[in-house]
N, C-alpha and C positions, 0 to 999 in steps of 0.2 A: 503493500500498499504506499501511497506517496501523498503528502501533504501540499496543497495549493495556496499561499497566501494571497489574501483580495488587496493587500496591499491600504489596510484599515478604508476603504470604500464603505459610506454609508446611504447613499443614493440606492434605493432597493431598486431602480430600473438598471443599475449597471450590475448589481450583484446577480441580481436577475438573467442579467443577460451574460455575465460570468459562467454562471451553473450552464446556462444552455449551450456555451462556446467550449466547455469541458466537455459535454454528453456529446456534441454534435460533431467537433473536428479536432479533438486530442484523442488520437488513436494509439493509446500504451495498454500492455496487457496488464498490468498492474491496476487495481483498484484506486481511485483517488478520493481524499476528503477533503473537503474546505468549511468554512466557517464564515458567517459574516454577521454583521450587527446594521439593522436598518434604524433611517430616522423614522420618526412617526410618521408611519402609511397605515393603510387597509391593503392586505392582499388577498386579491380575489380569484376564488375556485377557478378553474378552465371555464367551468359551464355554467356559472352562476349568470343571474342579473345582477349587475353591476348597481343601478339604483335602489334596487330592493335589498340590497345588501348596506347600506350605507346612508348615513344622513347628510346629504351633499352639501348643505347648508353650512353643517358645522367644519365638516374637512377643509372645506373651501376657504373659510375664515380661519381657520389655525394651520394653514398651508400642511395638511397633512396629504402624504402622497395616497394616490389611487392607483394600484397594479394589477393587472392579471398575471397568473403564473400559469405554466404549461401544465401543472399536475392538476387532478379535481380536488373534491374536496370543498370544504366551507370557506367564509373569510376570516382571517385573522387579522388581528392586530398587532403592529410590530410598533417598537421604540427602542430607545438606546438600553432599555433594561431586558432587550429579549435576545436572547442568543440563538442562531439558526445553524444548523450544521446538513452536509449532502455528503450523502457516500454515491459517488458513480462509479459502475460497475460495466463491464461487458456483459454481452448474454442479455436476457430477458427471462430467465428460467425462476429469478426469485420475488418476479413481477407479484405483490401481494404475500411476501414472505415480509412482514413489517418486522418479526422475531430477530429476523437475523442482522438486521440493521440497528434496532433499537437495544439489542442484549449489552455493545460494549457501553453505550452509554447509560445504562442501568448501573452496569456494574461500576463505572467510576463514580456513579451518585452513591449507590450504597458503599463504596469505601471512602465519602466524604461525610457519611453519616445521615444520608437522606435514605429514606426505605420505599426505594423508587420500586414498579413493579409494570410490566406492560398488563393492561386491561382492554377485555375487549378485542378487535382488530387492529388498532392503529393508535391508540393512547398510552402515554405513560403516567402512571398516579402515585402520590404519596400521600400518606395517612388519610386516605378515602378522597381526596381532591387530585384534579388534573392537573400536571405541571408540562405536558407535552404532547402535542399534537403532530402525526407526521402524514404524509401523502407520498405518491410514486407517479413517475412518466417513464413510457420506456419508447425507444424509437427501435426501428427492425433491428438493430444490432447491439443497442447501449441501452441501460436506464438509469434512473437514480432515484434514491430514497434521501427525502429530505426532511427535516422535523425542526418544530420550534422548542424551545426551553426557556419557558418565563422564569427570568431571574429577579426583575426587579422591574416589571412593568407597571404601568400606573393604570391601574385596575378601571379608575372613574374616567378617564379619558378614552380607555376601549371601549366602555360602555356608549360614550356619546359619539362616538365614532361608526361603529358598527350598527347601534340599534336603531332601528326607524325612529325618524326625525321626529313623529309623534307624540315618542315615549318621553314621558317626564324622570329624569334622572334625579333621582334623590339619594342621601346618603345612606338610606334604607335598600336601595338597589345595589350599591355597590358592596355592603355588607352581605348582601344575598349571594350576587357573584364571588363573593370570597369564600363562601361556603362551599362552594362546586371546584374554583378554580386556588391555586396557591402560588405562591413566588416559593422559589429556590431557597432564595435569600433567607426567609423566616423560617425556612424549616433547618437551615443548617447548623452546627452544636458550634459553630464560630464563624465568625463574621468572614467574607471572602467578596473580592469584587468580581465582576462578570470575566475580565482578563485574568484573574485567578482561575475561575472555573472553567476557561477556554484551556488554560497550561494543564489543567489539572485531567482535561479528556484527552488531550494531547498525549499528556505523558501516559495514563492508562489505556489509551488503544494501541499508542507505537512501542511500548513501552520504554521510551526516552524520552526527555524532554527536548530533545533535536531532533525530529524527525527525518528521513530522506522526503526530498522535497522536490517538486517539478519547479521550475523557474520558467516563468512566462517572459516571452520577448516584447520589446515595442509592438512588435507586428502583431502579436498576439493581440495586445490590450486594444490596438489599432480596429481588428475585429471583432473584438468586444464592444467597442464604442460602436461600430457599424450595425452589431445585433439591437443595441437598444434603441438607436434612432430607427430603425426599420420594424421595431415590434414594441417596445416597453415605453415610450417616447411617445407612441400615437394611439390618441382619443378613439380611433378605429378600433384598437384594440382592446384597449381598458376597458372603455364604455359601449363602443358599438359592436363587439362581437358578442353582447347581449342577446337572449334570445326573444322573438317575439313576445308584448305584453300588452296588457290594455291598464288604462289608467282614466278612472272617474270621479271627477272634483267637483264640488258645489259650493258655493257660499251665496250669501246676499250683501250687497253693497247697494249704495245711495242709488246707484242706475238700475235696481233690480235685483233679481237672482239670477245667478248665470251657473250652468250646469255645461262642464266640459267632459264631452267622451274622445280620448285620445289611444289611438292604434300605433305604439312603437316598435318598431321591425330594425333590428341591427343598429340602434341608436337614435335611428330617426325618426320622426314624426310622418306614417304613411298614410294617417288619416286622422281629420279632428272635426268633431261636431258639436256647435255651441246653441246651445238651449237656453231659455229662460223668458221672464217678464220684463227684460230692457225693452230699452225701443231706440233706436239710432238712425240717424238720416241716411245710410249706408245701409246694403245687404249683406250682413254677416258674413254668407260665403265667398264674400272676396278676401277677409282676412283666415280665414279656414284654409283657403288655396292658398294665400300667404303663407302660411306656416309649413304646409305639406315639404318634407325633404328637410325641413330644419331639425339639427343634433339636438336631442331632448335632455340639456341640460342649460343652467342658468344663464351661463354668459354669451350662449349662441342663442339661447331665444332673446335675451336682451339686443344683442346686436340686429335682429332682426326685425323687432320692434321700435329699435331708435327714430325712425322716420317715419312710422305709421299713426295717425290720429285716431286713437281708440274712440274718441268721444264720439266721432262720425258714427261709430258701430254701436254705440254703449250709452251713448248721451253723458255719461261723464266715468270718467275711468283712465286711470295714472297706468304706465308701462308697470310700475313696480308693482302693484296692487293685484294686476292681471298676471304676471308672472307667478306672483305668491300662489296664486290659484292653479294655475298650468301647472307648476314642478312642486 
């Protein structure tokens, strides 16, 4: 096995590109092991509907990255208190064999005094609470198995970023989630940093503190940047790849009641109908036609409506209020 250093990168888009590059373009007989820590971000499963998994207003206002990964599974929150690990191997006969890849991690955690164990198919628990979730992805010839390790994650931020925006986040909600998940740091018999945990994992898995390493070249890093630019930097991947879904919103305004029915496909509005008892000078069908094809996110809706006179359709309406209804 070879260790591959990510040079301390905390941009989730680059770290996911780094992982993909090792999977698809580094042909080595030895398994590869990498670790990375991400800035605050929501990492969306390959087949999930991004809009349904996040609070878009909260993540935008708090500069939280939203990035889709290659592997399936659910949305997870990452921050600087979360350590991610990934094993990249040849062949795919171990797809769904989570025990093989979590066992060395569990063994190290136990050596540190954390009573870790694999539960269910792919989760690591300690003292009855989840501390790690894992997922896998395979190509024709190779696969990776990667997981999170909650070390000192801000659980309140996790709730606000991932929970639907309608949810009221209170202290009791954070208390409730603490009964289900745990930070490893609070379970350790002695205090450690996330760097100490990473060092312990390297030492335990490789049997020495300085492991054999695969050194990447400037050309490798340039190709990693190209993968990030072609996939993980793109709205089309992170949001647009979401499956088709329908939205129904309604509210009463000074102009009257508005009921919006929106069909979204590949992240864009494919159809929209606006009903209600409002009264305007122009047929609302013109506004509906204007919005077809617009990406279903707040910045693009804002741009699309920048020069639209909404009063003409509703009698009295400002763009921000109307976007709040749609989104």
